[in-house]
N, C-alpha and C positions, 0 to 999 in steps of 0.2 A: 504494500500500500504506500502511495506517495501523498505527501501533504504539501500544498502550495499556499503561499501567502501573498500572491499577486493582488495588488490594490487593497490589501488588508489595512483597515484603519486601526491605529493604536491610540488608546486614550492618552492624553497629555501626561497624566500622573504616572504612566508606565513607560514613558520615553526615557531612554538611557542617553545622557549627554545632550548635546544640541542637535536640533534638526539639521540635516545636511552634512553632519560631521561624524557619521557613523563609522567612517573608515578609521578614525583615530582610535575608537574603541576596539575595532577589529585588529588593528596593528598591535595594540597593547595586550589584547587577549593572546595574540601570538607570542608575545614576550613571556607571559606567564606559562603558556603552553610549552615553550622551549625549556623553561626552568623545570617544569614538572616532567618533561620527557627525560631530562637528565636524571631526575630522581628515579623514574621508572627503569631506565637503563641501568642505573647504579644498583637497584634492587636485583635485577636480573643477573648482573655481573657478580654480585656477592654470592648469589645462590649457585651460579655456575662454578665459581671458584671453590666454594665449599664442596660441591659435588665432585669436582676434580681432585681436590685434596683427599677426600675420602677414598676415591678410586686409587690414587697414587700410593696411598699408605697401605692398601690391602692387596693390590695387584703385585705379584711377585715374579721376578725374572732372575735367573742365576742365584736362586735361594735367598733373595733379599727383596724388600719392597722397592718398587721403581722410584719411590720418593727419595731413596738414598742416592740415586744417581745424580751427578753434577748437572747434566743437561736438564733434567726434570726440575731440580731445585732452581735453576736459572729461570725457567719458564714460570714456575709458581711465584718466584720473587717479582718478576716483571708484571704478572697479573695482579699481585697484591699491591704493588706500587701504584699502578694505574687506578685501581679501586680507591686507594687511600687519597690520592690527589683529587680525584673526581668528587669524593665525599667531602673533603675539606673545602674545596672551592664552592661546592653547592651550598653547604651550610653557611659559609661566609656571605655569599651573595643573598641568600634568603634572609639572613639577619639584616643586611643592608637595606633590603626592600622593606622589611618589617619596620625598621627604625625610621625610614623615610616616610612611610605611610603614617606612622604615629606623629611624626614631626608636622606633616601637612594637616592632619586632623587637629592637632593642638593649635595650629595657626589659623584655624577657622574654616578649613576646606571641608566640603561635604564628603562623606565617606567614599562615594563613587569617584569623585575627582581625586581624592587622596590615593585611592587604589591605582587609578590610571597613571597619576603623576609619578608614583613610586616605581611602577613597572617601566615607565618610559625613561626614568632616570638611569636605570640599570639595564637598558635594552641591549647594550653592547655585551655585558657580562652574560645575559641570557642566551644570546646568539653563540657565544663562545662555549658555554656550558652544553648547549645542544650538540654542537659538533664534538666536543671532547667526550662527553658522556656516552654518546652513541658509538664512537670509535673505540673507547675503552671496552665497551661491551663486546664489540666485534673482536678485539684482541683476546679477551678472556675466553670467549666461546671457541674461537679458532684454535688457540693453544690448548683449550680443554679437549677438543676433538683429537688433537695431535697426541696429547698425553694418553688418551684412551686407546690410541692406536686404531685397529680395525673395528673395535667395539664402539668407537665414537661415531661410526656411521650406521650403527644398528639402532632400530627403533626401540630396542629393549633398554637402551640407556638414555636418560633424560638429556644428556649433553647434545645428542643429535637434534632434539626438538629445539633446544636453546640456540643452536647454531642456525637453524632455519628461521626461527622467529626474530633473531637479532637484525636481520638484513633490512627490514622495513624502517628501522629507526633512523637510518641515514637519509630517508626520503621525506617523510611527513614532518609537519611544522617548519617547512622550508628545507629544501635539500641542503646537505652540508656544503655544497659548492656555493649556494646562494648565501648561506649564513657566513661563510668566510668572506664573501664580497661585502656583505652588510657590515661586518665587523670593521673592515678597513674604511668603508664609506662613512660610517657613523663617526668613527674616530676623527677622520679628516674634516668632516663637516662641523663637528663640535669645536675642533681646533680653529677652523676658519671663523666661526661665530664668536669665539672667545670663551666658550663654555668649558673648554679643556685647554689648559696651558701646555701646548706641545712644543712650540718653538723656543720658549724660555729655557726649559731644561735641556733641549737639544743643543742650543747655543752654549749652554754651560758645559756640556760634555765636550764640545769642540774646543772651548777655551782650556779645559782641563788637559786635553791631549797636547796642547801647545805649551803648557806650563811645566815646571819642574815636578816630577812625580813625588808623591808623598810616600816615604818608606816606613812611616810609622806602622806599628803592628798592634793589633788588639786580639791576638790569637788566643789569649787566655779567657776572653769573654765567652759566655754561652753562645753556641752556634755561630761563632765568629767567621769560620771558613764558609759556612753555608750562606751567611748574610753577604759575604764578599762576592760569592758566586752569583747570587741573585742580583746584587747591585750591578755586577758586570753585565749580566743579561739585559737589565733595564737600560743601561747605557748604550749597548749595541742596538737595541730596538729604537731608542730615541734618535741615535745617529741615522739609522735607516729611515725612520719616519720623517725626521727633519729634512733629509735629502729628498724624500718623495714629495713633501709639501712644497719645497722650493722648486722642484721640477714641475709640479702642477701649476704653480704660480707663473713660471716662465712660459708655459704653453698657453695659459690664458691671456 
């Protein structure tokens, strides 16, 4: 049965947002959908990882569980790392959205406007989460099938179903290709409008490269090495993004 709403009259009190601006609501619903898709993919990845660990610890070859083999340990580690990173970034973004929504409500915004505003504020993060979450799931189920060997292709094992079901996640809520383009597009547009300070930090990195390097070390501080690596990643991205923005300006 199909249901059509052509020429359907909606009472004013049931109207969401402003008349003629329904696309804004639709776009923001996509943002929330992408966030939720990451959560769904993460749940699937966790279950697939658990299933694979159970198999690897009970399946024996050469009189020992295959989980004791270095190659299998490496695969399980990569799967666990992907799940942990996806989970951490998902919870972080969800908290940001929740905080922004509460901030807008406290500022006097109606609940529906606060919800839409919070989703729009973190649209970039939602797009990235959709891509990363769905591809982490793909990694986990693919390696899960590999660890199961021939059994991974048999309907008797749940990992075969997880492998088939994971593929759709890279398509709906905007294909991963589209979400990658959206991520770059939204970052650059916000930088151009002054909502995101991209050029300032990018120029600071360029100046740092021309200055005398700082040989000071904080290696004894908690996570010092990890923080240094992350800072290096950010600088590399800023340099690349700054160059891209300058290139775009030149072409315009």
